[in-house]
N, C-alpha and C positions, 0 to 999 in steps of 0.2 A: 803787728808786734805786740808783745805783752811785757809790761814792766812789773817787777816785783820789788816792793820796798818793805824791808824788815824794820822792826822797832822792838825795844824792850830789853836788849842785852845790858850787861853791867857786871858789877862785882857783888858777890854775896858770900856769906860765910857758909861753911859746910852745915848741912841740915836745913838751910833756908830755902826760899822759894823765889822763882822768877817767872814772869809771863812774857812770852814772845808773841808778836803778831806780824802778819805779812799781808799786805793789800796788793791785789793784782789790778792793773789798769791797762787800757789799750783797746785795740779793735779785735777782741776775741769773740767768737761766736758761742763758744762753750768752754768752760773749764772742767776738766775731768779730774784726775787725781791731783791732790795737793799734798805737800808734806814738808818735812824737815830732815836735813842731813847735817852732819857736823864733821869738822876736821880739826883734830888736835895737832899740836906742833910735832912734826916729824912722822905723822901718821897719814894714812889715806882717808879720803872722805868716806863716811859710813852713814848708813840709814839710821835715823832716829825713829821716825814715825811717818805714816802716810794715812790719808783719808780719801775715800772715793766720793764721787758726787752723790751717792746714796748713803754716805756716812759709814761705810765699812772701814774699819781701822786696822792698822798693822803696826806693831811696835818691835823694836829691837829688844832682845831678851834683857839687855843691860838696863833698860829704862822701864820695863813693865812694872806696873804697880806704883810707879813714882811720877811718870809723865802722862799727861792727857792731851790728846790732839782733838781739835774741834774746828768747825768751819761755819761761816755764814755765806751761803750762796747769794743772798741778797746783796751782801757787801763785797763779794769776791775776796773774802779774807779768811786766812787760816790762822789758828791760834795754837800755842803750845804752852800748857801750864806745867811747870817743872817744880816738883816738890822733893823734899829730902835730898837736896843736891849734894853730890860728892865731889871731892877735888878732881877726880878723873872725868867728871862731866865738863871740865874746862875745855873749851874749843870755840872755834868760829862756827856759828850755826847758820846754815844756808836754807833759805826758803826755796821750794821747788813747786812747779806745777806743770802739768801736761794740758795743753789747750789746743782747741781747734780755731785757727784763724782762716787763712786761705789754704792752709795745710795743717797737719797735726805735728806738733813738736814739743820738746821740753824747754822750759825756761827756768832760769836761776836768778835769785837775788844776789846782792853783793856781799851779804853776810853780816852778822852781828856777833860781837865777841861776848862770850859768857865766861866769867872767871869765878871759880869757886875756891875760896881760901880755906885752908885747914886750921 
């Protein structure tokens, strides 16, 4: 099993910045793609950004140019630097990873709340 623990959420004014991090732990053989999703009140969970084990990144159009995803394979950690935050970025942000243990499956963190005030 793999456990994901997020940190770094909070309250920020529009135009500000926040950094999220998520550390994976457990008996995994290999972590493949890691990433962030978010879910705003009354909306479905949506992709924010992903990063593969060879650092190929993918971003939602709504965050391109403002958010940057990165990872440390040595620390099994994924990061999300969020700049120029907008009120509509307010959501619970969930860490995600695809990992190989005795099988291949997806794992999710419990989420961290990001609130952007106008």
